[in-house]
PLY file of the C-alpha trace (Angstrom):
ply
format ascii 1.0
element vertex 677
property float x
property float y
property float z
element edge 676
property int vertex1
property int vertex2
end_header
-51.62 -51.65 -195.98
-54.91 -53.07 -197.28
-55.85 -54.34 -193.86
-55.09 -50.95 -192.32
-57.22 -49.21 -194.96
-60.09 -51.60 -194.26
-59.72 -51.01 -190.52
-59.83 -47.20 -190.92
-62.81 -47.51 -193.23
-64.59 -49.57 -190.62
-63.81 -47.00 -187.94
-65.14 -44.23 -190.17
-68.32 -46.20 -190.82
-68.73 -46.80 -187.09
-68.19 -43.08 -186.41
-70.77 -42.15 -189.04
-73.16 -44.71 -187.61
-72.58 -43.38 -184.07
-73.08 -39.84 -185.29
-76.28 -40.92 -187.01
-77.55 -42.61 -183.87
-76.55 -39.59 -181.83
-78.33 -37.30 -184.26
-81.53 -39.32 -184.24
-81.36 -39.65 -180.44
-80.41 -36.01 -179.79
-83.86 -35.01 -178.56
-84.02 -38.01 -176.24
-80.59 -37.06 -174.87
-81.61 -33.42 -174.49
-84.87 -34.37 -172.76
-82.95 -36.64 -170.38
-80.36 -33.97 -169.51
-82.99 -31.27 -168.99
-85.26 -33.46 -166.87
-82.29 -34.55 -164.78
-81.38 -30.92 -164.10
-84.99 -29.98 -163.39
-85.46 -32.92 -161.02
-82.41 -31.82 -159.10
-83.69 -28.24 -158.80
-87.18 -29.46 -157.82
-85.79 -31.68 -155.07
-83.47 -29.04 -153.66
-86.02 -26.23 -153.64
-89.29 -28.10 -153.29
-90.87 -26.53 -156.36
-92.50 -27.87 -159.51
-91.23 -27.18 -163.03
-93.19 -28.27 -166.10
-92.65 -27.78 -169.81
-94.50 -28.74 -172.96
-91.79 -29.92 -175.33
-88.06 -29.63 -175.91
-86.11 -30.53 -179.06
-83.06 -29.73 -181.13
-83.66 -28.29 -184.57
-80.53 -29.48 -186.29
-77.56 -29.90 -183.98
-77.46 -26.58 -182.12
-80.89 -24.93 -182.05
-82.76 -25.79 -178.88
-86.49 -25.15 -178.69
-88.57 -25.19 -175.50
-92.30 -24.48 -175.13
-94.74 -23.80 -172.29
-92.34 -23.63 -169.36
-93.99 -23.16 -165.96
-92.37 -22.76 -162.52
-94.70 -23.25 -159.53
-93.54 -22.79 -155.91
-96.88 -24.31 -154.82
-99.95 -25.74 -156.50
-101.82 -22.46 -155.99
-99.07 -20.14 -157.21
-97.25 -19.65 -160.49
-93.94 -17.83 -160.41
-92.83 -17.97 -164.07
-94.51 -18.87 -167.35
-92.73 -18.89 -170.70
-94.52 -19.43 -174.01
-91.54 -20.21 -176.19
-87.76 -20.22 -175.94
-85.17 -20.79 -178.66
-81.47 -21.04 -177.92
-78.26 -21.91 -179.69
-76.37 -24.54 -177.67
-73.19 -26.57 -177.99
-73.76 -30.26 -178.70
-70.41 -31.16 -177.12
-71.39 -29.38 -173.92
-74.73 -31.14 -174.06
-72.88 -34.48 -174.18
-71.08 -33.37 -171.02
-74.55 -32.75 -169.49
-73.99 -28.99 -169.53
-76.20 -26.40 -171.21
-74.37 -23.32 -172.49
-76.42 -20.66 -174.30
-74.95 -18.91 -177.34
-78.12 -17.19 -178.53
-81.48 -16.79 -176.81
-84.95 -15.86 -177.97
-87.89 -15.67 -175.57
-91.56 -14.93 -176.16
-94.52 -14.43 -173.83
-92.60 -14.23 -170.53
-94.56 -13.67 -167.34
-92.78 -13.32 -163.96
-95.01 -12.89 -160.90
-93.32 -12.03 -157.59
-95.39 -12.04 -154.40
-94.24 -10.81 -150.99
-97.14 -10.70 -148.53
-96.72 -10.53 -144.76
-93.12 -11.67 -145.10
-94.01 -14.76 -147.19
-92.34 -14.67 -150.62
-93.07 -17.01 -153.49
-89.51 -16.67 -154.85
-87.65 -17.63 -151.66
-87.20 -21.23 -152.75
-85.32 -20.18 -155.85
-83.01 -17.96 -153.82
-81.96 -20.64 -151.33
-79.74 -23.45 -152.48
-77.85 -26.21 -150.79
-74.29 -25.90 -149.57
-71.60 -26.02 -152.24
-69.80 -29.39 -152.07
-67.78 -29.12 -155.27
-66.59 -26.39 -157.59
-69.16 -25.72 -160.27
-68.17 -25.32 -163.89
-68.65 -21.59 -164.61
-70.08 -22.29 -168.09
-72.92 -24.50 -166.83
-75.97 -22.29 -166.41
-78.15 -24.73 -164.50
-75.26 -25.92 -162.34
-74.38 -22.34 -161.38
-78.01 -21.65 -160.49
-78.07 -24.86 -158.47
-75.02 -23.80 -156.44
-76.22 -20.44 -155.13
-75.87 -20.62 -151.35
-74.35 -18.97 -148.35
-71.16 -21.03 -148.53
-67.97 -19.28 -149.60
-68.85 -15.83 -148.30
-70.03 -12.74 -150.16
-67.35 -12.87 -152.86
-68.21 -16.45 -153.83
-71.97 -15.90 -153.73
-71.91 -12.73 -155.84
-69.45 -14.34 -158.25
-71.94 -17.20 -158.74
-74.81 -14.79 -159.32
-72.78 -12.91 -161.93
-71.79 -16.18 -163.59
-75.45 -17.14 -163.79
-76.42 -13.70 -165.15
-73.80 -13.64 -167.88
-74.65 -17.22 -168.92
-78.39 -16.72 -168.96
-78.00 -13.49 -170.96
-75.81 -14.22 -174.02
-74.55 -11.55 -176.39
-77.37 -12.37 -178.81
-80.80 -12.15 -177.20
-84.33 -11.23 -178.20
-87.31 -11.00 -175.84
-90.87 -10.26 -176.93
-93.85 -9.56 -174.71
-92.38 -9.72 -171.20
-94.38 -8.90 -168.06
-92.94 -8.65 -164.56
-95.15 -7.93 -161.53
-94.49 -7.52 -157.82
-97.19 -7.74 -155.18
-95.72 -6.35 -151.94
-98.47 -6.35 -149.30
-100.81 -3.57 -150.50
-98.41 -2.28 -153.18
-98.53 -3.56 -156.76
-95.89 -2.86 -159.41
-96.05 -4.05 -163.00
-93.44 -3.68 -165.75
-94.15 -4.35 -169.43
-91.37 -4.83 -171.96
-92.73 -5.11 -175.54
-89.41 -6.13 -177.08
-85.76 -6.23 -176.12
-82.85 -7.15 -178.40
-79.08 -7.00 -178.17
-77.66 -6.36 -181.63
-73.88 -6.33 -181.98
-73.63 -5.82 -178.19
-75.96 -2.77 -178.28
-79.58 -2.39 -177.22
-82.25 0.30 -177.33
-85.74 -0.27 -175.93
-88.50 1.00 -173.66
-90.31 -0.34 -170.61
-93.60 0.80 -169.08
-93.86 0.63 -165.29
-97.15 0.94 -163.42
-97.05 1.39 -159.64
-100.34 1.44 -157.75
-102.18 2.66 -160.83
-99.68 5.36 -161.89
-97.70 4.65 -165.07
-94.43 5.96 -166.46
-92.40 4.94 -169.49
-88.62 4.56 -169.39
-86.18 4.60 -172.31
-83.25 2.19 -171.98
-80.14 2.03 -174.13
-76.58 0.84 -173.81
-74.33 -2.14 -174.44
-73.79 -5.62 -173.06
-70.86 -8.01 -173.45
-70.97 -11.55 -172.16
-67.32 -12.08 -173.04
-66.11 -8.93 -171.25
-68.66 -9.34 -168.44
-69.69 -5.73 -168.79
-72.93 -3.76 -168.87
-73.63 -0.14 -169.82
-77.16 1.18 -169.27
-78.67 4.62 -169.82
-82.14 5.34 -168.42
-84.42 8.33 -168.95
-88.11 9.17 -169.04
-89.93 8.82 -172.36
-92.10 11.92 -171.82
-89.31 14.40 -171.03
-90.26 14.71 -167.35
-88.18 13.48 -164.45
-88.23 9.71 -164.06
-89.14 8.31 -160.66
-87.42 5.17 -159.42
-90.26 2.73 -158.64
-90.71 0.80 -155.41
-88.11 2.64 -153.28
-90.71 5.13 -152.01
-93.05 2.42 -150.72
-90.20 0.20 -149.50
-87.85 2.76 -147.91
-89.93 5.93 -147.71
-87.55 7.84 -149.99
-88.59 9.44 -153.27
-85.88 9.50 -155.95
-86.28 11.29 -159.32
-83.80 12.06 -162.10
-83.52 13.37 -165.65
-81.17 10.59 -166.73
-79.22 7.75 -165.18
-76.02 6.15 -166.41
-74.87 2.81 -165.01
-71.64 1.13 -166.06
-70.53 -2.18 -164.63
-67.59 -4.49 -165.28
-66.22 -7.54 -163.53
-62.53 -6.66 -163.22
-61.13 -9.53 -161.15
-62.49 -12.81 -159.86
-60.21 -14.73 -157.52
-60.77 -17.14 -154.66
-61.15 -14.52 -151.93
-61.65 -11.33 -153.94
-64.20 -10.23 -156.48
-63.46 -6.79 -157.93
-66.05 -4.71 -159.77
-65.66 -1.28 -161.29
-67.84 1.11 -163.20
-69.87 4.28 -162.90
-73.22 5.41 -161.49
-74.18 8.93 -162.51
-77.40 10.96 -162.21
-78.31 14.14 -164.07
-80.57 16.42 -161.99
-81.13 14.01 -159.12
-83.93 14.87 -156.67
-84.30 13.07 -153.34
-86.93 13.46 -150.63
-86.91 11.73 -147.25
-88.08 13.09 -143.86
-84.76 12.25 -142.18
-82.79 13.91 -144.96
-84.76 17.13 -145.35
-88.25 18.57 -145.06
-87.95 19.74 -148.69
-86.82 18.19 -151.96
-83.02 17.91 -152.23
-81.80 18.56 -155.79
-78.38 17.99 -157.37
-77.66 19.08 -160.96
-75.08 16.29 -161.17
-74.11 13.56 -158.74
-72.37 10.26 -159.28
-69.53 7.91 -158.49
-66.77 6.19 -160.45
-66.38 3.17 -158.23
-63.96 0.35 -157.56
-65.71 -2.19 -155.34
-63.87 -5.04 -153.65
-66.05 -7.92 -152.45
-64.40 -10.10 -149.81
-65.78 -13.26 -148.19
-66.75 -11.29 -145.07
-67.87 -7.95 -146.54
-67.55 -5.09 -149.00
-64.93 -2.42 -149.54
-65.23 0.75 -151.61
-61.66 1.40 -152.67
-60.22 4.88 -152.14
-59.55 4.95 -155.89
-63.29 5.61 -156.27
-64.31 9.19 -157.02
-67.59 10.76 -155.88
-68.82 13.84 -157.74
-71.38 16.22 -156.24
-71.90 19.07 -158.69
-68.47 20.78 -158.77
-67.02 18.92 -155.79
-65.07 15.66 -156.03
-63.66 13.46 -153.26
-62.46 9.88 -152.80
-64.04 8.04 -149.86
-62.91 4.73 -148.39
-65.69 2.55 -147.02
-65.51 -0.95 -145.57
-68.60 -2.80 -144.35
-68.49 -6.15 -142.57
-72.15 -7.11 -142.05
-71.81 -10.18 -139.83
-72.02 -11.24 -137.06
-72.46 -7.60 -135.98
-72.00 -4.87 -138.54
-68.68 -3.06 -138.63
-68.22 0.15 -140.58
-65.10 2.10 -141.48
-65.38 5.38 -143.36
-62.66 7.85 -144.21
-62.36 10.89 -146.45
-59.11 12.80 -146.77
-59.30 15.62 -149.28
-56.38 17.97 -149.57
-56.72 21.69 -150.21
-59.15 22.62 -152.97
-60.79 25.92 -154.06
-63.31 26.79 -151.35
-65.99 27.95 -153.78
-66.28 24.40 -155.11
-67.87 23.42 -151.81
-70.39 26.25 -151.59
-71.27 26.09 -155.29
-71.96 22.35 -154.92
-74.54 22.59 -152.13
-77.94 21.18 -153.22
-80.23 23.69 -154.92
-82.82 25.41 -152.73
-81.82 23.57 -149.56
-79.19 25.60 -147.69
-81.08 28.86 -148.07
-78.86 30.89 -145.73
-75.84 30.03 -147.88
-77.41 30.66 -151.28
-75.28 33.09 -153.31
-72.28 33.08 -150.96
-68.92 33.63 -152.67
-65.58 32.77 -151.11
-61.93 32.62 -152.05
-59.02 30.64 -150.69
-58.76 26.92 -150.08
-60.36 24.31 -147.84
-59.37 20.78 -146.83
-61.43 18.07 -145.16
-60.70 14.96 -143.09
-63.20 12.43 -141.78
-62.64 9.16 -139.96
-65.39 6.93 -138.59
-64.89 3.49 -137.05
-68.02 1.74 -135.78
-68.55 -1.74 -134.38
-72.22 -2.40 -133.65
-71.19 -5.05 -131.11
-69.41 -2.30 -129.14
-71.12 0.96 -130.06
-69.49 2.79 -127.14
-66.09 2.19 -128.76
-67.05 4.43 -131.71
-64.22 6.57 -133.08
-65.16 9.76 -134.90
-63.07 12.63 -136.24
-64.13 15.44 -138.58
-62.13 18.55 -139.46
-62.57 21.28 -142.08
-59.34 23.19 -142.60
-58.72 26.49 -144.37
-55.92 28.39 -146.13
-56.21 32.06 -147.06
-59.97 31.66 -146.77
-62.20 34.73 -147.02
-65.89 35.45 -147.58
-66.08 37.84 -150.54
-69.86 38.13 -150.65
-72.56 36.93 -148.29
-75.50 35.18 -149.84
-79.05 35.39 -148.58
-77.87 35.84 -144.98
-75.15 38.19 -143.77
-73.92 36.46 -140.63
-71.82 39.46 -139.62
-75.03 41.43 -138.94
-75.37 39.61 -135.63
-72.88 42.17 -134.31
-75.52 44.90 -134.70
-78.99 45.26 -133.16
-81.48 43.04 -134.99
-84.99 41.68 -134.68
-85.23 38.08 -133.53
-88.28 35.97 -134.43
-89.14 32.90 -132.36
-91.01 30.06 -134.07
-92.76 26.95 -132.81
-93.79 24.20 -135.23
-93.18 26.62 -138.10
-95.48 29.31 -136.67
-94.26 32.73 -135.51
-94.61 33.10 -131.73
-92.86 36.38 -130.97
-90.56 38.98 -132.50
-88.41 41.33 -130.45
-85.30 43.45 -130.83
-81.96 42.15 -129.66
-80.48 45.50 -128.72
-80.91 48.59 -126.59
-84.37 49.27 -128.03
-85.66 46.30 -126.03
-86.07 47.14 -122.31
-85.36 43.49 -121.41
-82.16 43.29 -123.45
-79.05 43.08 -121.27
-75.46 43.43 -122.51
-73.20 40.67 -121.25
-71.63 42.81 -118.50
-75.08 43.38 -117.01
-75.98 39.69 -116.85
-75.04 37.99 -113.61
-71.71 36.16 -114.05
-73.27 33.39 -111.95
-75.84 32.84 -114.70
-73.30 33.12 -117.51
-71.10 30.42 -116.02
-73.95 28.23 -114.80
-75.33 28.14 -118.34
-71.93 27.42 -119.87
-71.13 24.67 -117.37
-74.55 23.13 -118.03
-74.63 23.49 -121.80
-71.06 23.94 -123.03
-68.27 24.14 -120.49
-65.59 24.60 -123.15
-67.40 27.42 -124.97
-64.53 29.90 -124.76
-61.99 27.26 -125.77
-63.44 25.62 -128.88
-64.23 26.82 -132.39
-67.85 25.82 -132.49
-67.60 22.04 -132.05
-66.78 19.60 -129.26
-65.56 16.29 -130.73
-66.31 14.38 -127.52
-69.88 15.69 -127.41
-70.41 14.88 -131.11
-69.10 11.35 -130.60
-71.36 10.85 -127.58
-74.38 12.09 -129.55
-73.65 9.74 -132.46
-73.38 6.81 -130.03
-76.70 7.64 -128.40
-78.44 8.22 -131.74
-77.22 4.84 -133.01
-78.40 3.08 -129.86
-81.84 4.67 -130.01
-82.14 4.55 -133.80
-83.19 8.20 -134.07
-82.00 11.80 -133.59
-82.12 11.59 -129.80
-79.17 13.87 -129.04
-77.48 16.58 -131.04
-74.17 17.13 -129.23
-74.78 20.86 -129.64
-72.45 23.52 -128.31
-73.75 26.99 -127.42
-72.48 28.12 -130.83
-74.57 25.45 -132.56
-77.65 26.24 -130.48
-77.29 29.93 -131.27
-77.01 29.35 -135.03
-80.01 27.01 -134.95
-82.10 29.58 -133.09
-81.09 32.48 -135.33
-81.23 30.95 -138.79
-82.63 27.40 -138.91
-85.73 25.35 -138.29
-85.91 22.86 -135.44
-86.37 19.89 -137.79
-84.00 17.07 -136.90
-82.82 16.30 -140.42
-79.40 15.48 -141.81
-79.28 18.49 -144.13
-80.30 20.91 -141.37
-77.47 19.61 -139.20
-75.06 20.00 -142.11
-76.16 23.59 -142.76
-75.85 24.31 -139.05
-72.30 22.93 -139.01
-71.26 25.00 -142.05
-72.64 28.25 -140.61
-71.03 27.59 -137.21
-67.72 26.94 -138.95
-68.03 30.19 -140.94
-68.87 32.26 -137.85
-66.35 30.72 -135.45
-63.38 30.14 -137.76
-63.63 33.51 -139.47
-64.39 35.55 -136.33
-67.62 36.97 -137.70
-68.65 37.54 -134.08
-66.73 37.39 -130.83
-67.40 34.71 -128.24
-68.69 37.38 -125.87
-71.18 38.66 -128.46
-72.36 35.13 -129.27
-72.97 34.36 -125.60
-74.70 37.72 -125.15
-77.11 37.00 -128.01
-77.70 33.45 -126.78
-78.63 34.55 -123.26
-80.95 37.25 -124.62
-82.95 35.11 -127.08
-83.32 31.55 -125.80
-86.66 30.36 -124.50
-86.53 30.19 -120.71
-90.08 29.30 -119.80
-93.54 29.07 -121.39
-93.53 32.11 -123.68
-90.53 33.56 -121.81
-87.51 34.65 -123.88
-84.18 36.05 -122.75
-82.35 36.09 -119.43
-83.84 39.26 -117.93
-87.42 38.36 -118.81
-86.79 34.91 -117.31
-85.25 36.37 -114.15
-88.36 38.47 -113.57
-90.63 35.51 -114.43
-89.01 33.26 -111.83
-87.67 35.63 -109.16
-89.14 39.08 -109.90
-85.67 40.65 -110.07
-83.21 41.95 -112.63
-80.90 39.33 -114.10
-77.86 41.14 -112.70
-78.96 40.31 -109.15
-79.32 36.54 -109.33
-77.80 34.38 -106.60
-75.73 31.27 -107.45
-78.68 29.01 -106.49
-81.06 30.96 -108.73
-78.56 30.99 -111.61
-78.06 27.23 -111.46
-81.83 26.72 -111.35
-82.29 28.84 -114.48
-79.55 26.84 -116.22
-81.45 23.66 -115.31
-84.56 25.02 -117.05
-82.99 25.41 -120.53
-83.46 21.80 -121.80
-87.23 21.81 -121.01
-88.26 25.45 -120.57
-92.01 24.90 -120.91
-92.00 22.13 -118.30
-89.89 23.77 -115.61
-92.54 23.04 -112.95
-91.83 19.30 -113.12
-88.58 20.02 -111.28
-90.73 20.65 -108.20
-92.35 18.02 -105.96
-95.79 18.11 -104.32
-94.39 20.43 -101.62
-93.09 22.87 -104.24
-89.50 21.95 -103.42
-86.94 20.94 -106.01
-86.74 17.19 -106.54
-83.81 15.40 -104.93
-82.30 14.43 -108.27
-81.56 18.11 -109.02
-78.97 18.06 -106.25
-76.52 16.26 -108.52
-76.72 19.06 -111.06
-76.15 21.69 -108.37
-73.09 19.81 -107.14
-71.58 19.41 -110.61
-72.17 22.99 -111.77
-71.32 24.45 -108.37
-68.00 22.58 -108.26
-67.08 23.84 -111.72
-67.96 27.39 -110.70
-65.77 27.02 -107.62
-62.85 25.60 -109.61
-63.05 28.56 -112.00
-63.33 31.07 -109.11
-66.82 32.15 -110.10
-67.97 31.50 -106.53
-66.04 31.29 -103.27
-65.48 28.27 -101.06
-67.96 29.71 -98.59
-70.62 30.12 -101.28
-70.06 26.56 -102.46
-70.46 25.14 -98.97
-73.76 26.99 -98.57
-75.00 25.96 -102.03
-78.26 23.98 -101.81
-80.78 22.83 -104.46
-83.44 25.12 -103.12
-85.10 28.16 -104.64
-88.26 30.11 -103.95
-90.19 31.31 -106.96
-91.47 34.84 -106.39
-92.38 35.86 -109.95
-95.24 34.76 -112.17
-93.71 31.28 -112.43
-95.07 30.39 -108.97
-98.57 30.22 -110.47
-97.47 27.09 -112.33
-96.64 25.15 -109.17
-98.78 22.60 -107.36
-102.12 23.91 -106.16
-102.19 26.85 -108.53
-104.73 27.41 -111.26
-102.06 27.43 -114.01
-100.68 23.97 -113.32
-104.02 22.27 -113.82
-104.07 23.69 -117.38
-100.47 22.74 -118.03
-101.03 19.21 -116.76
-103.37 18.46 -119.65
-100.68 16.88 -121.86
-100.49 13.95 -124.20
-98.99 10.74 -122.93
-95.70 11.39 -124.74
-95.22 14.61 -122.77
-96.65 13.40 -119.48
-95.15 14.60 -116.25
-93.66 11.19 -115.55
-91.93 11.05 -118.94
-90.56 14.55 -118.52
-89.44 13.70 -115.01
-87.55 10.66 -116.30
-85.95 12.54 -119.21
-84.86 15.40 -116.99
-83.52 12.96 -114.43
-81.53 11.20 -117.17
-80.17 14.56 -118.32
-78.80 15.36 -114.87
-77.40 11.85 -114.49
-75.58 12.40 -117.77
-73.99 15.56 -116.41
-72.79 13.72 -113.32
-71.39 10.95 -115.48
-69.44 13.41 -117.66
-68.04 15.07 -114.55
-66.67 11.75 -113.35
0 1
1 2
2 3
3 4
4 5
5 6
6 7
7 8
8 9
9 10
10 11
11 12
12 13
13 14
14 15
15 16
16 17
17 18
18 19
19 20
20 21
21 22
22 23
23 24
24 25
25 26
26 27
27 28
28 29
29 30
30 31
31 32
32 33
33 34
34 35
35 36
36 37
37 38
38 39
39 40
40 41
41 42
42 43
43 44
44 45
45 46
46 47
47 48
48 49
49 50
50 51
51 52
52 53
53 54
54 55
55 56
56 57
57 58
58 59
59 60
60 61
61 62
62 63
63 64
64 65
65 66
66 67
67 68
68 69
69 70
70 71
71 72
72 73
73 74
74 75
75 76
76 77
77 78
78 79
79 80
80 81
81 82
82 83
83 84
84 85
85 86
86 87
87 88
88 89
89 90
90 91
91 92
92 93
93 94
94 95
95 96
96 97
97 98
98 99
99 100
100 101
101 102
102 103
103 104
104 105
105 106
106 107
107 108
108 109
109 110
110 111
111 112
112 113
113 114
114 115
115 116
116 117
117 118
118 119
119 120
120 121
121 122
122 123
123 124
124 125
125 126
126 127
127 128
128 129
129 130
130 131
131 132
132 133
133 134
134 135
135 136
136 137
137 138
138 139
139 140
140 141
141 142
142 143
143 144
144 145
145 146
146 147
147 148
148 149
149 150
150 151
151 152
152 153
153 154
154 155
155 156
156 157
157 158
158 159
159 160
160 161
161 162
162 163
163 164
164 165
165 166
166 167
167 168
168 169
169 170
170 171
171 172
172 173
173 174
174 175
175 176
176 177
177 178
178 179
179 180
180 181
181 182
182 183
183 184
184 185
185 186
186 187
187 188
188 189
189 190
190 191
191 192
192 193
193 194
194 195
195 196
196 197
197 198
198 199
199 200
200 201
201 202
202 203
203 204
204 205
205 206
206 207
207 208
208 209
209 210
210 211
211 212
212 213
213 214
214 215
215 216
216 217
217 218
218 219
219 220
220 221
221 222
222 223
223 224
224 225
225 226
226 227
227 228
228 229
229 230
230 231
231 232
232 233
233 234
234 235
235 236
236 237
237 238
238 239
239 240
240 241
241 242
242 243
243 244
244 245
245 246
246 247
247 248
248 249
249 250
250 251
251 252
252 253
253 254
254 255
255 256
256 257
257 258
258 259
259 260
260 261
261 262
262 263
263 264
264 265
265 266
266 267
267 268
268 269
269 270
270 271
271 272
272 273
273 274
274 275
275 276
276 277
277 278
278 279
279 280
280 281
281 282
282 283
283 284
284 285
285 286
286 287
287 288
288 289
289 290
290 291
291 292
292 293
293 294
294 295
295 296
296 297
297 298
298 299
299 300
300 301
301 302
302 303
303 304
304 305
305 306
306 307
307 308
308 309
309 310
310 311
311 312
312 313
313 314
314 315
315 316
316 317
317 318
318 319
319 320
320 321
321 322
322 323
323 324
324 325
325 326
326 327
327 328
328 329
329 330
330 331
331 332
332 333
333 334
334 335
335 336
336 337
337 338
338 339
339 340
340 341
341 342
342 343
343 344
344 345
345 346
346 347
347 348
348 349
349 350
350 351
351 352
352 353
353 354
354 355
355 356
356 357
357 358
358 359
359 360
360 361
361 362
362 363
363 364
364 365
365 366
366 367
367 368
368 369
369 370
370 371
371 372
372 373
373 374
374 375
375 376
376 377
377 378
378 379
379 380
380 381
381 382
382 383
383 384
384 385
385 386
386 387
387 388
388 389
389 390
390 391
391 392
392 393
393 394
394 395
395 396
396 397
397 398
398 399
399 400
400 401
401 402
402 403
403 404
404 405
405 406
406 407
407 408
408 409
409 410
410 411
411 412
412 413
413 414
414 415
415 416
416 417
417 418
418 419
419 420
420 421
421 422
422 423
423 424
424 425
425 426
426 427
427 428
428 429
429 430
430 431
431 432
432 433
433 434
434 435
435 436
436 437
437 438
438 439
439 440
440 441
441 442
442 443
443 444
444 445
445 446
446 447
447 448
448 449
449 450
450 451
451 452
452 453
453 454
454 455
455 456
456 457
457 458
458 459
459 460
460 461
461 462
462 463
463 464
464 465
465 466
466 467
467 468
468 469
469 470
470 471
471 472
472 473
473 474
474 475
475 476
476 477
477 478
478 479
479 480
480 481
481 482
482 483
483 484
484 485
485 486
486 487
487 488
488 489
489 490
490 491
491 492
492 493
493 494
494 495
495 496
496 497
497 498
498 499
499 500
500 501
501 502
502 503
503 504
504 505
505 506
506 507
507 508
508 509
509 510
510 511
511 512
512 513
513 514
514 515
515 516
516 517
517 518
518 519
519 520
520 521
521 522
522 523
523 524
524 525
525 526
526 527
527 528
528 529
529 530
530 531
531 532
532 533
533 534
534 535
535 536
536 537
537 538
538 539
539 540
540 541
541 542
542 543
543 544
544 545
545 546
546 547
547 548
548 549
549 550
550 551
551 552
552 553
553 554
554 555
555 556
556 557
557 558
558 559
559 560
560 561
561 562
562 563
563 564
564 565
565 566
566 567
567 568
568 569
569 570
570 571
571 572
572 573
573 574
574 575
575 576
576 577
577 578
578 579
579 580
580 581
581 582
582 583
583 584
584 585
585 586
586 587
587 588
588 589
589 590
590 591
591 592
592 593
593 594
594 595
595 596
596 597
597 598
598 599
599 600
600 601
601 602
602 603
603 604
604 605
605 606
606 607
607 608
608 609
609 610
610 611
611 612
612 613
613 614
614 615
615 616
616 617
617 618
618 619
619 620
620 621
621 622
622 623
623 624
624 625
625 626
626 627
627 628
628 629
629 630
630 631
631 632
632 633
633 634
634 635
635 636
636 637
637 638
638 639
639 640
640 641
641 642
642 643
643 644
644 645
645 646
646 647
647 648
648 649
649 650
650 651
651 652
652 653
653 654
654 655
655 656
656 657
657 658
658 659
659 660
660 661
661 662
662 663
663 664
664 665
665 666
666 667
667 668
668 669
669 670
670 671
671 672
672 673
673 674
674 675
675 676
């Protein structure tokens, strides 16, 4: 027993001695671990990292001074005056640094992105992952960020780094962050930030190109729960403007307050699941492709469930989007590589119809302002896009109704189109002409007094299924989406005659998303609620559309081209006038140097003529005699080659040159022939 006691005493003395040596050598050990980690990062990313001193005050309080990260000898990315952190000595012995508490002072982060060269790229690119990294090792997690493992693995690593770098107890004093993006400069100043019992409340001043605004930030943070709650508002009571997005993306975003909630729900090998909320109070958005005016929402947000897979992202259908009074649950799946694939679906069962109209953005859909409805609506949308095969696009959109009725029209009473009214034609926002659509106008012609040849030629050129659809042609909409995606702009609208009529009567010609949405809603209201008959809609359309330079309506156009009443047009003349509609001001480019119609127009005559024959609008004999040849006898002949008018009209910009118009018109007719096949 005595020998055993002596042996245990010796072991205890050795342990105390080892602990003493370890204690006295702790700073040497810490310096060695830190320099080893830094050397590894420097080698992998070809950067330089210096620091003044590092030591342990006691066994757990780490102190670091004068840290400096330099991507090159002429550039400094990060400087840090002083850092204090609470660490685990046992983890330090395992060559791992785990932060329990963090205090930082005099932090300066300088990001530079000039002409595509970024001083922070080297920190964002790591080597391939060759082994699983311990999730509690901050430097090891940072060292492992790479493209290996797919999106789920990469984002999981970033979150692991974030939640390890930011412990539950943190204090930051005097922090400056700046971004130099070409000619734009953004600077953020944070005087002090502290998390106290998982809660924080602070302010940050942001200066963008000389203009400053102060934000108030509050919320909670939990390292253990991997959750973040952040509330943002302006310190001066005005709307806060999100910095940088205007200069980067050309979109201006303002809000009264912003709430962001985030939580890591699941983290498995092939699935990272995040949920939370993003909500804006009085959101205002301005972008030229969205609208020509500011789009405002009293309340808009999303309660989201986001699934991150190795190959892409999926917004679960359990997510709920709120737009004012309207709520719906979209499903979105995006696979970015190698070519982007997108799936989008919305299936909302019947809901009170007024929720939709009361939720439209303030001041944007002016024709619908104040409208009141009763009954129910439902909506279904399916979109399947593969950028590697854009032509395979699948698109379906349907707005259903049940016991739907308009109780009160808003700013615009769409039923008034059944009565005589004054139509005003605009170009580039300026009024060109106003005239009555009714018997008070000597050039107005009721439908029965307009040549049936012209009626059908126009329909077969613009909208062959006009009498059969309810305002929309799914095939035409799908084709327009495909073309717009290929060209990266609003190149084609897929408009039916109904859509063209509504646009001419009530809307601007701006090719924006909100204008197209308003157009679709008005068309749906008119067509699905029989606010006007098909015959009346076609009658108005033929009497108001532009049919030449300063020429409006079918009868005025008939006299302009052929010096005759519209009731007396021949099939050849009717088809010619239908050809004019896409480019009414440039009709003369359909003629060659001999004042004969170009050969490419023959295809359009054949297509439209065949459809007229099949629908018994013309006889077999008339079809056989049909030729792409007309003789202009009205004022239009002064625009042809050799006349005084054409020399004035020829003075166009390059974008509207005769050759460009010739090519566009030729493509239009080729498209008609292709659809016929």
